[in-house]
C-alpha positions in Angstrom: -12.6 -16.6 27.4 -14.6 -16.9 24.3 -14.0 -19.7 21.8 -12.3 -18.5 18.6 -12.5 -20.7 15.5 -9.7 -19.4 13.4 -6.3 -17.6 13.5 -7.8 -14.8 11.4 -10.6 -14.3 13.9 -8.1 -14.2 16.8 -6.1 -11.5 15.1 -9.3 -9.5 14.3 -10.6 -9.9 17.8 -7.4 -8.8 19.4 -7.4 -5.6 17.3 -4.2 -6.4 15.5 -5.9 -5.9 12.1 -9.4 -5.0 11.1 -11.5 -7.2 8.8 -10.0 -7.0 5.3 -11.9 -5.2 2.6 -11.4 -5.7 -1.1 -11.3 -2.5 -3.3 -10.7 -2.1 -7.0 -8.6 0.9 -7.8 -8.0 2.4 -11.2 -4.4 3.6 -11.6 -3.6 5.0 -15.0 -5.4 2.8 -17.4 -5.2 -0.3 -15.2 -7.7 -1.7 -12.7 -6.0 -3.4 -9.7 -7.9 -5.2 -6.9 -6.3 -4.6 -3.4 -7.1 -6.1 -0.1 -7.2 -3.2 2.4 -6.6 -3.8 6.1 -5.3 -1.9 9.0 -2.2 -2.6 11.1 -1.1 -0.4 14.0 -2.5 2.9 12.6 -1.4 2.1 9.1 -3.9 1.3 6.3 -2.3 -1.3 4.0 -3.2 -2.0 0.4 -2.0 -5.4 -0.8 -2.5 -6.6 -4.4 -5.1 -9.3 -4.1 -3.9 -11.7 -6.8 -0.6 -12.4 -8.5 -2.0 -10.7 -11.6 -2.7 -7.6 -9.6 0.8 -7.8 -8.1 2.3 -8.1 -11.7 0.4 -4.9 -12.7 1.8 -3.0 -9.7 5.3 -4.1 -10.7 4.7 -3.0 -14.3 3.4 0.4 -13.1 6.3 0.9 -10.7 8.8 0.3 -13.5 7.1 3.1 -15.5 6.8 5.5 -12.6 8.0 4.7 -9.1 5.3 6.9 -7.4 2.3 6.0 -9.6 0.9 3.4 -7.2 1.2 5.6 -4.1 -0.3 8.6 -6.0 -3.1 6.5 -7.4 -4.0 5.0 -4.0 -3.8 8.5 -2.3 -6.2 9.8 -5.0 -8.5 6.8 -4.3 -8.5 7.3 -0.6 -9.0 11.1 -0.7 -11.9 10.7 -3.2 -13.7 8.0 -1.1 -13.3 9.7 2.3 -14.0 13.4 2.0 -12.5 15.8 4.5 -9.9 13.4 5.8 -6.4 13.5 4.3 -4.0 10.5 4.0 -0.3 10.3 3.5 2.1 7.6 2.5 3.6 6.0 5.5 7.3 5.9 4.7 8.1 4.0 7.9 5.9 1.0 6.8 8.1 -1.8 5.6 5.7 -4.7 5.3 4.0 -6.1 2.2 1.9 -3.7 0.2 1.5 0.0 0.4 1.0 1.8 3.7 -0.9 5.0 4.4 -1.8 6.9 7.5 -4.5 9.5 8.3 -3.4 13.1 8.7 -4.7 13.8 12.2 -4.8 17.6 11.5 -7.4 17.0 8.9 -9.5 15.1 11.4 -9.2 17.9 14.0 -10.3 20.4 11.4 -13.5 18.4 10.9 -14.2 18.5 14.6 -14.0 22.3 14.9 
């Protein structure tokens, strides 16, 4: 058994999440920094700071779907040919998305 120095390294090494990535996403006229990670087939965007979280709350009060639509637009623009959808079953912190496997199979044809 290899020596693991931190709890985060343990979680990453066991495949429970991938290494987190920070991404800045423009939604409406606001820039929000999210931490993006993966948990059990779901890609999760979590606002990085309390300021980013406050912005998401403000945007949700204006339009309940604005965050999800903005993040979907971001994902689909960054990863061409692969489609994502909001994971309505995800109940954890942040915003969960899954890959549409049909779009992946179309790329493999």
